[in-house]
PQR file of N, CA, C, O and H, with PARSE charges and radii, in Angstrom:
ATOM      1  N   MET A   1     108.292 156.329 161.515 -0.4000 1.5000
ATOM      2  CA  MET A   1     107.025 155.757 161.111 -0.0000 2.0000
ATOM      3  C   MET A   1     105.998 155.991 162.223  0.5500 1.7000
ATOM      4  O   MET A   1     106.272 155.766 163.402 -0.5500 1.4000
ATOM      5  N   GLN A   2     104.813 156.446 161.817 -0.4000 1.5000
ATOM      6  CA  GLN A   2     103.713 156.655 162.749 -0.0000 2.0000
ATOM      7  C   GLN A   2     102.557 155.742 162.339  0.5500 1.7000
ATOM      8  O   GLN A   2     102.031 155.860 161.233 -0.5500 1.4000
ATOM      9  H   GLN A   2     104.590 156.629 160.859  0.4000 1.0000
ATOM     10  N   ILE A   3     102.166 154.839 163.227 -0.4000 1.5000
ATOM     11  CA  ILE A   3     101.049 153.945 162.930 -0.0000 2.0000
ATOM     12  C   ILE A   3      99.754 154.730 163.022  0.5500 1.7000
ATOM     13  O   ILE A   3      99.494 155.417 164.011 -0.5500 1.4000
ATOM     14  H   ILE A   3     102.593 154.743 164.127  0.4000 1.0000
ATOM     15  N   ILE A   4      98.944 154.619 161.975 -0.4000 1.5000
ATOM     16  CA  ILE A   4      97.667 155.322 161.890 -0.0000 2.0000
ATOM     17  C   ILE A   4      96.518 154.395 162.262  0.5500 1.7000
ATOM     18  O   ILE A   4      95.622 154.773 163.017 -0.5500 1.4000
ATOM     19  H   ILE A   4      99.154 154.062 161.172  0.4000 1.0000
ATOM     20  N   LYS A   5      96.552 153.179 161.725 -0.4000 1.5000
ATOM     21  CA  LYS A   5      95.444 152.255 161.940 -0.0000 2.0000
ATOM     22  C   LYS A   5      95.943 150.833 161.761  0.5500 1.7000
ATOM     23  O   LYS A   5      96.834 150.569 160.954 -0.5500 1.4000
ATOM     24  H   LYS A   5      97.280 152.872 161.112  0.4000 1.0000
ATOM     25  N   ILE A   6      95.356 149.922 162.525 -0.4000 1.5000
ATOM     26  CA  ILE A   6      95.678 148.504 162.381 -0.0000 2.0000
ATOM     27  C   ILE A   6      94.394 147.769 162.027  0.5500 1.7000
ATOM     28  O   ILE A   6      93.385 147.877 162.724 -0.5500 1.4000
ATOM     29  H   ILE A   6      94.632 150.136 163.180  0.4000 1.0000
ATOM     30  N   LEU A   7      94.451 147.026 160.937 -0.4000 1.5000
ATOM     31  CA  LEU A   7      93.348 146.178 160.500 -0.0000 2.0000
ATOM     32  C   LEU A   7      93.761 144.736 160.739  0.5500 1.7000
ATOM     33  O   LEU A   7      94.950 144.419 160.687 -0.5500 1.4000
ATOM     34  H   LEU A   7      95.270 146.939 160.371  0.4000 1.0000
ATOM     35  N   SER A   8      92.808 143.865 160.998 -0.4000 1.5000
ATOM     36  CA  SER A   8      93.180 142.480 161.249 -0.0000 2.0000
ATOM     37  C   SER A   8      92.414 141.531 160.350  0.5500 1.7000
ATOM     38  O   SER A   8      91.326 141.834 159.858 -0.5500 1.4000
ATOM     39  H   SER A   8      91.843 144.123 161.040  0.4000 1.0000
ATOM     40  N   VAL A   9      93.022 140.372 160.154 -0.4000 1.5000
ATOM     41  CA  VAL A   9      92.405 139.247 159.474 -0.0000 2.0000
ATOM     42  C   VAL A   9      92.497 138.097 160.476  0.5500 1.7000
ATOM     43  O   VAL A   9      93.424 137.290 160.403 -0.5500 1.4000
ATOM     44  H   VAL A   9      93.906 140.126 160.554  0.4000 1.0000
ATOM     45  N   PRO A  10      91.538 138.011 161.422 -0.5600 1.5000
ATOM     46  CA  PRO A  10      91.644 137.068 162.530  0.2800 2.0000
ATOM     47  C   PRO A  10      91.841 135.615 162.114  0.5500 1.7000
ATOM     48  O   PRO A  10      92.616 134.896 162.744 -0.5500 1.4000
ATOM     49  N   ARG A  11      91.164 135.175 161.080 -0.4000 1.5000
ATOM     50  CA  ARG A  11      91.269 133.758 160.689 -0.0000 2.0000
ATOM     51  C   ARG A  11      92.661 133.395 160.182  0.5500 1.7000
ATOM     52  O   ARG A  11      93.021 132.219 160.143 -0.5500 1.4000
ATOM     53  H   ARG A  11      90.534 135.758 160.567  0.4000 1.0000
ATOM     54  N   GLU A  12      93.433 134.388 159.798 -0.4000 1.5000
ATOM     55  CA  GLU A  12      94.780 134.131 159.283 -0.0000 2.0000
ATOM     56  C   GLU A  12      95.871 134.627 160.229  0.5500 1.7000
ATOM     57  O   GLU A  12      97.053 134.569 159.893 -0.5500 1.4000
ATOM     58  H   GLU A  12      93.140 135.344 159.829  0.4000 1.0000
ATOM     59  N   LYS A  13      95.484 135.114 161.413 -0.4000 1.5000
ATOM     60  CA  LYS A  13      96.450 135.650 162.381 -0.0000 2.0000
ATOM     61  C   LYS A  13      97.372 136.671 161.707  0.5500 1.7000
ATOM     62  O   LYS A  13      98.597 136.607 161.817 -0.5500 1.4000
ATOM     63  H   LYS A  13      94.523 135.161 161.686  0.4000 1.0000
ATOM     64  N   GLN A  14      96.745 137.598 161.018 -0.4000 1.5000
ATOM     65  CA  GLN A  14      97.474 138.590 160.231 -0.0000 2.0000
ATOM     66  C   GLN A  14      96.939 139.985 160.555  0.5500 1.7000
ATOM     67  O   GLN A  14      95.744 140.162 160.793 -0.5500 1.4000
ATOM     68  H   GLN A  14      95.750 137.649 160.929  0.4000 1.0000
ATOM     69  N   GLN A  15      97.825 140.958 160.560 -0.4000 1.5000
ATOM     70  CA  GLN A  15      97.418 142.348 160.696 -0.0000 2.0000
ATOM     71  C   GLN A  15      97.953 143.146 159.523  0.5500 1.7000
ATOM     72  O   GLN A  15      99.003 142.842 158.957 -0.5500 1.4000
ATOM     73  H   GLN A  15      98.795 140.815 160.367  0.4000 1.0000
ATOM     74  N   ILE A  16      97.192 144.181 159.174 -0.4000 1.5000
ATOM     75  CA  ILE A  16      97.605 145.147 158.164 -0.0000 2.0000
ATOM     76  C   ILE A  16      97.785 146.464 158.904  0.5500 1.7000
ATOM     77  O   ILE A  16      96.852 146.958 159.537 -0.5500 1.4000
ATOM     78  H   ILE A  16      96.339 144.428 159.633  0.4000 1.0000
ATOM     79  N   VAL A  17      98.962 147.022 158.826 -0.4000 1.5000
ATOM     80  CA  VAL A  17      99.285 148.258 159.533 -0.0000 2.0000
ATOM     81  C   VAL A  17      99.363 149.395 158.523  0.5500 1.7000
ATOM     82  O   VAL A  17     100.168 149.360 157.593 -0.5500 1.4000
ATOM     83  H   VAL A  17      99.720 146.621 158.311  0.4000 1.0000
ATOM     84  N   ILE A  18      98.518 150.404 158.718 -0.4000 1.5000
ATOM     85  CA  ILE A  18      98.547 151.608 157.878 -0.0000 2.0000
ATOM     86  C   ILE A  18      99.378 152.633 158.637  0.5500 1.7000
ATOM     87  O   ILE A  18      99.131 152.887 159.816 -0.5500 1.4000
ATOM     88  H   ILE A  18      97.864 150.433 159.474  0.4000 1.0000
ATOM     89  N   TYR A  19     100.356 153.216 157.969 -0.4000 1.5000
ATOM     90  CA  TYR A  19     101.276 154.116 158.666 -0.0000 2.0000
ATOM     91  C   TYR A  19     101.707 155.286 157.792  0.5500 1.7000
ATOM     92  O   TYR A  19     101.614 155.248 156.565 -0.5500 1.4000
ATOM     93  H   TYR A  19     100.557 153.009 157.012  0.4000 1.0000
ATOM     94  N   ARG A  20     102.188 156.337 158.477 -0.4000 1.5000
ATOM     95  CA  ARG A  20     102.770 157.499 157.808 -0.0000 2.0000
ATOM     96  C   ARG A  20     104.261 157.218 157.644  0.5500 1.7000
ATOM     97  O   ARG A  20     104.940 156.819 158.591 -0.5500 1.4000
ATOM     98  H   ARG A  20     102.264 156.368 159.474  0.4000 1.0000
ATOM     99  N   THR A  21     104.751 157.432 156.440 -0.4000 1.5000
ATOM    100  CA  THR A  21     106.171 157.204 156.164 -0.0000 2.0000
ATOM    101  C   THR A  21     107.006 158.413 156.601  0.5500 1.7000
ATOM    102  O   THR A  21     106.463 159.461 156.951 -0.5500 1.4000
ATOM    103  H   THR A  21     104.200 157.757 155.672  0.4000 1.0000
ATOM    104  N   ALA A  22     108.300 158.256 156.576 -0.4000 1.5000
ATOM    105  CA  ALA A  22     109.205 159.350 156.939 -0.0000 2.0000
ATOM    106  C   ALA A  22     109.074 160.542 155.993  0.5500 1.7000
ATOM    107  O   ALA A  22     109.409 161.667 156.363 -0.5500 1.4000
ATOM    108  H   ALA A  22     108.742 157.405 156.292  0.4000 1.0000
ATOM    109  N   THR A  23     108.591 160.300 154.781 -0.4000 1.5000
ATOM    110  CA  THR A  23     108.426 161.387 153.804 -0.0000 2.0000
ATOM    111  C   THR A  23     107.056 162.067 153.893  0.5500 1.7000
ATOM    112  O   THR A  23     106.775 163.007 153.150 -0.5500 1.4000
ATOM    113  H   THR A  23     108.319 159.386 154.480  0.4000 1.0000
ATOM    114  N   GLY A  24     106.198 161.579 154.818 -0.4000 1.5000
ATOM    115  CA  GLY A  24     104.888 162.189 154.999 -0.0000 2.0000
ATOM    116  C   GLY A  24     103.767 161.542 154.206  0.5500 1.7000
ATOM    117  O   GLY A  24     102.602 161.911 154.355 -0.5500 1.4000
ATOM    118  H   GLY A  24     106.426 160.816 155.422  0.4000 1.0000
ATOM    119  N   ASN A  25     104.115 160.576 153.360 -0.4000 1.5000
ATOM    120  CA  ASN A  25     103.093 159.819 152.639 -0.0000 2.0000
ATOM    121  C   ASN A  25     102.572 158.706 153.538  0.5500 1.7000
ATOM    122  O   ASN A  25     102.923 158.634 154.715 -0.5500 1.4000
ATOM    123  H   ASN A  25     105.061 160.277 153.239  0.4000 1.0000
ATOM    124  N   PHE A  26     101.743 157.850 152.986 -0.4000 1.5000
ATOM    125  CA  PHE A  26     101.162 156.755 153.752 -0.0000 2.0000
ATOM    126  C   PHE A  26     101.362 155.453 153.003  0.5500 1.7000
ATOM    127  O   PHE A  26     101.483 155.435 151.778 -0.5500 1.4000
ATOM    128  H   PHE A  26     101.458 157.908 152.029  0.4000 1.0000
ATOM    129  N   SER A  27     101.397 154.361 153.756 -0.4000 1.5000
ATOM    130  CA  SER A  27     101.536 153.045 153.161 -0.0000 2.0000
ATOM    131  C   SER A  27     100.883 152.039 154.087  0.5500 1.7000
ATOM    132  O   SER A  27     100.363 152.399 155.143 -0.5500 1.4000
ATOM    133  H   SER A  27     101.299 154.375 154.751  0.4000 1.0000
ATOM    134  N   PHE A  28     100.912 150.779 153.687 -0.4000 1.5000
ATOM    135  CA  PHE A  28     100.488 149.709 154.581 -0.0000 2.0000
ATOM    136  C   PHE A  28     101.404 148.527 154.387  0.5500 1.7000
ATOM    137  O   PHE A  28     102.027 148.361 153.338 -0.5500 1.4000
ATOM    138  H   PHE A  28     101.334 150.486 152.829  0.4000 1.0000
ATOM    139  N   ALA A  29     101.475 147.707 155.423 -0.4000 1.5000
ATOM    140  CA  ALA A  29     102.313 146.511 155.387 -0.0000 2.0000
ATOM    141  C   ALA A  29     101.639 145.437 156.225  0.5500 1.7000
ATOM    142  O   ALA A  29     100.834 145.732 157.108 -0.5500 1.4000
ATOM    143  H   ALA A  29     100.969 147.842 156.275  0.4000 1.0000
ATOM    144  N   LYS A  30     101.978 144.198 155.938 -0.4000 1.5000
ATOM    145  CA  LYS A  30     101.427 143.055 156.667 -0.0000 2.0000
ATOM    146  C   LYS A  30     102.381 142.621 157.768  0.5500 1.7000
ATOM    147  O   LYS A  30     103.594 142.812 157.678 -0.5500 1.4000
ATOM    148  H   LYS A  30     102.632 143.959 155.220  0.4000 1.0000
ATOM    149  N   ARG A  31     101.797 142.026 158.821 -0.4000 1.5000
ATOM    150  CA  ARG A  31     102.588 141.321 159.821 -0.0000 2.0000
ATOM    151  C   ARG A  31     101.755 140.145 160.311  0.5500 1.7000
ATOM    152  O   ARG A  31     100.526 140.216 160.342 -0.5500 1.4000
ATOM    153  H   ARG A  31     100.812 141.871 158.895  0.4000 1.0000
ATOM    154  N   TRP A  32     102.424 139.069 160.691 -0.4000 1.5000
ATOM    155  CA  TRP A  32     101.752 137.844 161.090 -0.0000 2.0000
ATOM    156  C   TRP A  32     102.046 137.511 162.540  0.5500 1.7000
ATOM    157  O   TRP A  32     103.091 137.875 163.080 -0.5500 1.4000
ATOM    158  H   TRP A  32     103.422 139.012 160.666  0.4000 1.0000
ATOM    159  N   TRP A  33     101.099 136.807 163.165 -0.4000 1.5000
ATOM    160  CA  TRP A  33     101.258 136.326 164.531 -0.0000 2.0000
ATOM    161  C   TRP A  33     102.308 135.227 164.527  0.5500 1.7000
ATOM    162  O   TRP A  33     102.293 134.347 163.666 -0.5500 1.4000
ATOM    163  H   TRP A  33     100.250 136.512 162.726  0.4000 1.0000
ATOM    164  N   VAL A  34     103.226 135.280 165.497 -0.4000 1.5000
ATOM    165  CA  VAL A  34     104.275 134.276 165.633 -0.0000 2.0000
ATOM    166  C   VAL A  34     104.036 133.547 166.956  0.5500 1.7000
ATOM    167  O   VAL A  34     104.281 134.098 168.029 -0.5500 1.4000
ATOM    168  H   VAL A  34     103.239 135.995 166.196  0.4000 1.0000
ATOM    169  N   ASP A  35     103.558 132.309 166.871 -0.4000 1.5000
ATOM    170  CA  ASP A  35     103.225 131.555 168.080 -0.0000 2.0000
ATOM    171  C   ASP A  35     104.416 131.409 169.026  0.5500 1.7000
ATOM    172  O   ASP A  35     104.247 131.465 170.244 -0.5500 1.4000
ATOM    173  H   ASP A  35     103.359 131.861 165.999  0.4000 1.0000
ATOM    174  N   GLU A  36     105.609 131.222 168.479 -0.4000 1.5000
ATOM    175  CA  GLU A  36     106.792 130.989 169.301 -0.0000 2.0000
ATOM    176  C   GLU A  36     107.113 132.164 170.233  0.5500 1.7000
ATOM    177  O   GLU A  36     107.671 131.965 171.312 -0.5500 1.4000
ATOM    178  H   GLU A  36     105.746 131.177 167.490  0.4000 1.0000
ATOM    179  N   ILE A  37     106.762 133.381 169.818 -0.4000 1.5000
ATOM    180  CA  ILE A  37     107.040 134.545 170.665 -0.0000 2.0000
ATOM    181  C   ILE A  37     105.776 135.130 171.289  0.5500 1.7000
ATOM    182  O   ILE A  37     105.849 136.032 172.124 -0.5500 1.4000
ATOM    183  H   ILE A  37     106.309 133.542 168.941  0.4000 1.0000
ATOM    184  N   GLY A  38     104.618 134.614 170.880 -0.4000 1.5000
ATOM    185  CA  GLY A  38     103.356 135.082 171.434 -0.0000 2.0000
ATOM    186  C   GLY A  38     103.031 136.521 171.097  0.5500 1.7000
ATOM    187  O   GLY A  38     102.437 137.236 171.904 -0.5500 1.4000
ATOM    188  H   GLY A  38     104.559 133.882 170.201  0.4000 1.0000
ATOM    189  N   ALA A  39     103.421 136.951 169.895 -0.4000 1.5000
ATOM    190  CA  ALA A  39     103.195 138.337 169.475 -0.0000 2.0000
ATOM    191  C   ALA A  39     103.263 138.406 167.951  0.5500 1.7000
ATOM    192  O   ALA A  39     103.640 137.446 167.279 -0.5500 1.4000
ATOM    193  H   ALA A  39     103.903 136.371 169.239  0.4000 1.0000
ATOM    194  N   TYR A  40     102.884 139.576 167.426 -0.4000 1.5000
ATOM    195  CA  TYR A  40     103.040 139.796 165.992 -0.0000 2.0000
ATOM    196  C   TYR A  40     104.493 140.077 165.675  0.5500 1.7000
ATOM    197  O   TYR A  40     105.196 140.721 166.454 -0.5500 1.4000
ATOM    198  H   TYR A  40     102.578 140.357 167.972  0.4000 1.0000
ATOM    199  N   GLY A  41     104.943 139.590 164.523 -0.4000 1.5000
ATOM    200  CA  GLY A  41     106.316 139.793 164.092 -0.0000 2.0000
ATOM    201  C   GLY A  41     106.523 141.161 163.467  0.5500 1.7000
ATOM    202  O   GLY A  41     105.668 142.042 163.558 -0.5500 1.4000
ATOM    203  H   GLY A  41     104.372 139.067 163.890  0.4000 1.0000
ATOM    204  N   GLU A  42     107.661 141.317 162.840 -0.4000 1.5000
ATOM    205  CA  GLU A  42     108.029 142.570 162.178 -0.0000 2.0000
ATOM    206  C   GLU A  42     107.143 142.816 160.960  0.5500 1.7000
ATOM    207  O   GLU A  42     106.578 141.883 160.388 -0.5500 1.4000
ATOM    208  H   GLU A  42     108.355 140.601 162.766  0.4000 1.0000
ATOM    209  N   LEU A  43     107.032 144.075 160.577 -0.4000 1.5000
ATOM    210  CA  LEU A  43     106.287 144.430 159.367 -0.0000 2.0000
ATOM    211  C   LEU A  43     106.999 143.921 158.125  0.5500 1.7000
ATOM    212  O   LEU A  43     108.227 143.920 158.044 -0.5500 1.4000
ATOM    213  H   LEU A  43     107.491 144.832 161.042  0.4000 1.0000
ATOM    214  N   GLY A  44     106.203 143.491 157.168 -0.4000 1.5000
ATOM    215  CA  GLY A  44     106.734 143.119 155.869 -0.0000 2.0000
ATOM    216  C   GLY A  44     107.005 144.375 155.057  0.5500 1.7000
ATOM    217  O   GLY A  44     106.948 145.481 155.593 -0.5500 1.4000
ATOM    218  H   GLY A  44     105.205 143.492 157.234  0.4000 1.0000
ATOM    219  N   PRO A  45     107.297 144.218 153.775 -0.5600 1.5000
ATOM    220  CA  PRO A  45     107.586 145.380 152.930  0.2800 2.0000
ATOM    221  C   PRO A  45     106.356 146.267 152.718  0.5500 1.7000
ATOM    222  O   PRO A  45     105.217 145.805 152.797 -0.5500 1.4000
ATOM    223  N   ALA A  46     106.607 147.525 152.454 -0.4000 1.5000
ATOM    224  CA  ALA A  46     105.535 148.487 152.171 -0.0000 2.0000
ATOM    225  C   ALA A  46     104.770 148.060 150.926  0.5500 1.7000
ATOM    226  O   ALA A  46     105.357 147.586 149.952 -0.5500 1.4000
ATOM    227  H   ALA A  46     107.532 147.901 152.390  0.4000 1.0000
ATOM    228  N   CYS A  47     103.467 148.231 150.971 -0.4000 1.5000
ATOM    229  CA  CYS A  47     102.600 147.879 149.837 -0.0000 2.0000
ATOM    230  C   CYS A  47     102.072 149.158 149.204  0.5500 1.7000
ATOM    231  O   CYS A  47     100.891 149.482 149.335 -0.5500 1.4000
ATOM    232  H   CYS A  47     102.991 148.615 151.762  0.4000 1.0000
ATOM    233  N   GLY A  48     102.936 149.873 148.528 -0.4000 1.5000
ATOM    234  CA  GLY A  48     102.525 151.082 147.829 -0.0000 2.0000
ATOM    235  C   GLY A  48     102.742 152.349 148.642  0.5500 1.7000
ATOM    236  O   GLY A  48     103.025 152.303 149.840 -0.5500 1.4000
ATOM    237  H   GLY A  48     103.894 149.610 148.421  0.4000 1.0000
ATOM    238  N   ILE A  49     102.604 153.471 147.966 -0.4000 1.5000
ATOM    239  CA  ILE A  49     102.726 154.803 148.570 -0.0000 2.0000
ATOM    240  C   ILE A  49     101.447 155.560 148.218  0.5500 1.7000
ATOM    241  O   ILE A  49     101.034 155.596 147.059 -0.5500 1.4000
ATOM    242  H   ILE A  49     102.374 153.508 146.994  0.4000 1.0000
ATOM    243  N   TYR A  50     100.826 156.165 149.232 -0.4000 1.5000
ATOM    244  CA  TYR A  50      99.534 156.824 149.041 -0.0000 2.0000
ATOM    245  C   TYR A  50      99.562 158.223 149.648  0.5500 1.7000
ATOM    246  O   TYR A  50     100.339 158.496 150.562 -0.5500 1.4000
ATOM    247  H   TYR A  50     101.162 156.136 150.173  0.4000 1.0000
ATOM    248  N   ASP A  51      98.718 159.095 149.136 -0.4000 1.5000
ATOM    249  CA  ASP A  51      98.654 160.480 149.620 -0.0000 2.0000
ATOM    250  C   ASP A  51      97.925 160.616 150.948  0.5500 1.7000
ATOM    251  O   ASP A  51      98.200 161.536 151.718 -0.5500 1.4000
ATOM    252  H   ASP A  51      98.087 158.873 148.393  0.4000 1.0000
ATOM    253  N   THR A  52      96.990 159.699 151.220 -0.4000 1.5000
ATOM    254  CA  THR A  52      96.193 159.781 152.445 -0.0000 2.0000
ATOM    255  C   THR A  52      96.082 158.401 153.087  0.5500 1.7000
ATOM    256  O   THR A  52      96.237 157.385 152.410 -0.5500 1.4000
ATOM    257  H   THR A  52      96.766 158.952 150.594  0.4000 1.0000
ATOM    258  N   PRO A  53      95.813 158.363 154.393 -0.5600 1.5000
ATOM    259  CA  PRO A  53      95.597 157.063 155.032  0.2800 2.0000
ATOM    260  C   PRO A  53      94.321 156.388 154.518  0.5500 1.7000
ATOM    261  O   PRO A  53      94.232 155.160 154.493 -0.5500 1.4000
ATOM    262  N   VAL A  54      93.344 157.189 154.112 -0.4000 1.5000
ATOM    263  CA  VAL A  54      92.102 156.637 153.565 -0.0000 2.0000
ATOM    264  C   VAL A  54      92.394 155.884 152.267  0.5500 1.7000
ATOM    265  O   VAL A  54      91.856 154.799 152.044 -0.5500 1.4000
ATOM    266  H   VAL A  54      93.417 158.186 154.132  0.4000 1.0000
ATOM    267  N   ALA A  55      93.238 156.451 151.418 -0.4000 1.5000
ATOM    268  CA  ALA A  55      93.606 155.785 150.159 -0.0000 2.0000
ATOM    269  C   ALA A  55      94.371 154.487 150.435  0.5500 1.7000
ATOM    270  O   ALA A  55      94.151 153.481 149.760 -0.5500 1.4000
ATOM    271  H   ALA A  55      93.675 157.332 151.599  0.4000 1.0000
ATOM    272  N   ALA A  56      95.262 154.508 151.419 -0.4000 1.5000
ATOM    273  CA  ALA A  56      96.009 153.298 151.777 -0.0000 2.0000
ATOM    274  C   ALA A  56      95.063 152.218 152.288  0.5500 1.7000
ATOM    275  O   ALA A  56      95.187 151.052 151.911 -0.5500 1.4000
ATOM    276  H   ALA A  56      95.441 155.325 151.967  0.4000 1.0000
ATOM    277  N   GLU A  57      94.117 152.599 153.146 -0.4000 1.5000
ATOM    278  CA  GLU A  57      93.156 151.621 153.667 -0.0000 2.0000
ATOM    279  C   GLU A  57      92.264 151.072 152.554  0.5500 1.7000
ATOM    280  O   GLU A  57      91.989 149.873 152.513 -0.5500 1.4000
ATOM    281  H   GLU A  57      94.015 153.546 153.453  0.4000 1.0000
ATOM    282  N   LYS A  58      91.819 151.930 151.669 -0.4000 1.5000
ATOM    283  CA  LYS A  58      90.966 151.490 150.560 -0.0000 2.0000
ATOM    284  C   LYS A  58      91.689 150.448 149.710  0.5500 1.7000
ATOM    285  O   LYS A  58      91.107 149.434 149.328 -0.5500 1.4000
ATOM    286  H   LYS A  58      92.042 152.905 151.702  0.4000 1.0000
ATOM    287  N   GLU A  59      92.956 150.707 149.420 -0.4000 1.5000
ATOM    288  CA  GLU A  59      93.746 149.756 148.630 -0.0000 2.0000
ATOM    289  C   GLU A  59      93.940 148.448 149.386  0.5500 1.7000
ATOM    290  O   GLU A  59      93.819 147.372 148.801 -0.5500 1.4000
ATOM    291  H   GLU A  59      93.430 151.531 149.731  0.4000 1.0000
ATOM    292  N   ALA A  60      94.238 148.528 150.677 -0.4000 1.5000
ATOM    293  CA  ALA A  60      94.402 147.314 151.483 -0.0000 2.0000
ATOM    294  C   ALA A  60      93.124 146.483 151.472  0.5500 1.7000
ATOM    295  O   ALA A  60      93.168 145.266 151.296 -0.5500 1.4000
ATOM    296  H   ALA A  60      94.336 149.402 151.152  0.4000 1.0000
ATOM    297  N   ARG A  61      91.981 147.151 151.661 -0.4000 1.5000
ATOM    298  CA  ARG A  61      90.699 146.430 151.678 -0.0000 2.0000
ATOM    299  C   ARG A  61      90.372 145.821 150.310  0.5500 1.7000
ATOM    300  O   ARG A  61      89.702 144.791 150.234 -0.5500 1.4000
ATOM    301  H   ARG A  61      91.946 148.140 151.804  0.4000 1.0000
ATOM    302  N   SER A  62      90.842 146.454 149.233 -0.4000 1.5000
ATOM    303  CA  SER A  62      90.586 145.890 147.899 -0.0000 2.0000
ATOM    304  C   SER A  62      91.463 144.667 147.626  0.5500 1.7000
ATOM    305  O   SER A  62      91.092 143.812 146.822 -0.5500 1.4000
ATOM    306  H   SER A  62      91.386 147.291 149.294  0.4000 1.0000
ATOM    307  N   ARG A  63      92.607 144.576 148.277 -0.4000 1.5000
ATOM    308  CA  ARG A  63      93.536 143.468 148.050 -0.0000 2.0000
ATOM    309  C   ARG A  63      93.328 142.290 148.998  0.5500 1.7000
ATOM    310  O   ARG A  63      93.621 141.148 148.645 -0.5500 1.4000
ATOM    311  H   ARG A  63      92.909 145.271 148.930  0.4000 1.0000
ATOM    312  N   ILE A  64      92.815 142.568 150.215 -0.4000 1.5000
ATOM    313  CA  ILE A  64      92.790 141.550 151.266 -0.0000 2.0000
ATOM    314  C   ILE A  64      91.368 141.385 151.785  0.5500 1.7000
ATOM    315  O   ILE A  64      90.771 142.338 152.286 -0.5500 1.4000
ATOM    316  H   ILE A  64      92.577 143.496 150.502  0.4000 1.0000
ATOM    317  N   GLU A  65      90.835 140.197 151.667 -0.4000 1.5000
ATOM    318  CA  GLU A  65      89.469 139.928 152.118 -0.0000 2.0000
ATOM    319  C   GLU A  65      89.418 139.766 153.635  0.5500 1.7000
ATOM    320  O   GLU A  65      90.375 139.307 154.259 -0.5500 1.4000
ATOM    321  H   GLU A  65      91.320 139.423 151.260  0.4000 1.0000
ATOM    322  N   GLY A  66      88.292 140.149 154.209 -0.4000 1.5000
ATOM    323  CA  GLY A  66      88.031 139.878 155.615 -0.0000 2.0000
ATOM    324  C   GLY A  66      88.685 140.820 156.605  0.5500 1.7000
ATOM    325  O   GLY A  66      88.829 140.472 157.777 -0.5500 1.4000
ATOM    326  H   GLY A  66      87.515 140.522 153.703  0.4000 1.0000
ATOM    327  N   LEU A  67      89.083 141.997 156.168 -0.4000 1.5000
ATOM    328  CA  LEU A  67      89.737 142.935 157.090 -0.0000 2.0000
ATOM    329  C   LEU A  67      88.732 143.528 158.070  0.5500 1.7000
ATOM    330  O   LEU A  67      87.631 143.931 157.693 -0.5500 1.4000
ATOM    331  H   LEU A  67      88.966 142.280 155.216  0.4000 1.0000
ATOM    332  N   GLU A  68      89.133 143.571 159.319 -0.4000 1.5000
ATOM    333  CA  GLU A  68      88.347 144.192 160.374 -0.0000 2.0000
ATOM    334  C   GLU A  68      89.211 145.251 161.042  0.5500 1.7000
ATOM    335  O   GLU A  68      90.430 145.096 161.119 -0.5500 1.4000
ATOM    336  H   GLU A  68      90.027 143.244 159.625  0.4000 1.0000
ATOM    337  N   THR A  69      88.593 146.328 161.527 -0.4000 1.5000
ATOM    338  CA  THR A  69      89.348 147.345 162.239 -0.0000 2.0000
ATOM    339  C   THR A  69      89.739 146.799 163.600  0.5500 1.7000
ATOM    340  O   THR A  69      88.892 146.325 164.357 -0.5500 1.4000
ATOM    341  H   THR A  69      87.603 146.454 161.465  0.4000 1.0000
ATOM    342  N   PHE A  70      91.021 146.868 163.905 -0.4000 1.5000
ATOM    343  CA  PHE A  70      91.545 146.381 165.176 -0.0000 2.0000
ATOM    344  C   PHE A  70      91.830 147.537 166.125  0.5500 1.7000
ATOM    345  O   PHE A  70      91.447 147.509 167.295 -0.5500 1.4000
ATOM    346  H   PHE A  70      91.710 147.253 163.290  0.4000 1.0000
ATOM    347  N   GLU A  71      92.511 148.556 165.599 -0.4000 1.5000
ATOM    348  CA  GLU A  71      92.902 149.691 166.425 -0.0000 2.0000
ATOM    349  C   GLU A  71      93.095 150.904 165.533  0.5500 1.7000
ATOM    350  O   GLU A  71      93.591 150.787 164.413 -0.5500 1.4000
ATOM    351  H   GLU A  71      92.822 148.578 164.649  0.4000 1.0000
ATOM    352  N   GLU A  72      92.703 152.064 166.031 -0.4000 1.5000
ATOM    353  CA  GLU A  72      92.834 153.289 165.257 -0.0000 2.0000
ATOM    354  C   GLU A  72      93.486 154.358 166.128  0.5500 1.7000
ATOM    355  O   GLU A  72      93.121 154.534 167.290 -0.5500 1.4000
ATOM    356  H   GLU A  72      92.300 152.159 166.941  0.4000 1.0000
ATOM    357  N   SER A  73      94.441 155.059 165.561 -0.4000 1.5000
ATOM    358  CA  SER A  73      95.137 156.114 166.288 -0.0000 2.0000
ATOM    359  C   SER A  73      94.238 157.334 166.462  0.5500 1.7000
ATOM    360  O   SER A  73      93.528 157.723 165.534 -0.5500 1.4000
ATOM    361  H   SER A  73      94.737 154.916 164.617  0.4000 1.0000
ATOM    362  N   ASP A  74      94.269 157.934 167.645 -0.4000 1.5000
ATOM    363  CA  ASP A  74      93.518 159.159 167.884 -0.0000 2.0000
ATOM    364  C   ASP A  74      94.121 160.335 167.134  0.5500 1.7000
ATOM    365  O   ASP A  74      93.456 161.355 166.954 -0.5500 1.4000
ATOM    366  H   ASP A  74      94.846 157.619 168.398  0.4000 1.0000
ATOM    367  N   SER A  75      95.347 160.216 166.699 -0.4000 1.5000
ATOM    368  CA  SER A  75      96.053 161.344 166.103 -0.0000 2.0000
ATOM    369  C   SER A  75      95.525 161.748 164.732  0.5500 1.7000
ATOM    370  O   SER A  75      95.871 162.821 164.239 -0.5500 1.4000
ATOM    371  H   SER A  75      95.888 159.387 166.845  0.4000 1.0000
ATOM    372  N   ILE A  76      94.692 160.913 164.102 -0.4000 1.5000
ATOM    373  CA  ILE A  76      94.197 161.286 162.784 -0.0000 2.0000
ATOM    374  C   ILE A  76      92.808 161.866 162.833  0.5500 1.7000
ATOM    375  O   ILE A  76      92.254 162.209 161.789 -0.5500 1.4000
ATOM    376  H   ILE A  76      94.410 160.041 164.502  0.4000 1.0000
ATOM    377  N   HIS A  77      92.222 161.990 164.008 -0.4000 1.5000
ATOM    378  CA  HIS A  77      90.857 162.524 164.123 -0.0000 2.0000
ATOM    379  C   HIS A  77      90.887 164.009 164.414  0.5500 1.7000
ATOM    380  O   HIS A  77      89.835 164.634 164.544 -0.5500 1.4000
ATOM    381  H   HIS A  77      92.671 161.711 164.857  0.4000 1.0000
TER
END
């Protein structure tokens, strides 16, 4: 898995991770901040399969309100 971009929902201590799958497609998954460990936990299940990271991000933004760009990989530019 290669992380392409991380979007955040600060008010909910949640991140959306857009990544390239082992098959070369793209997906996104949620992860939440865990106070007990002081870090984000493991990724949840994949939320769909997409041909491009742009399509995955568009779908994530349509499903989840308040997304902000947190971090973007240089490898996709």
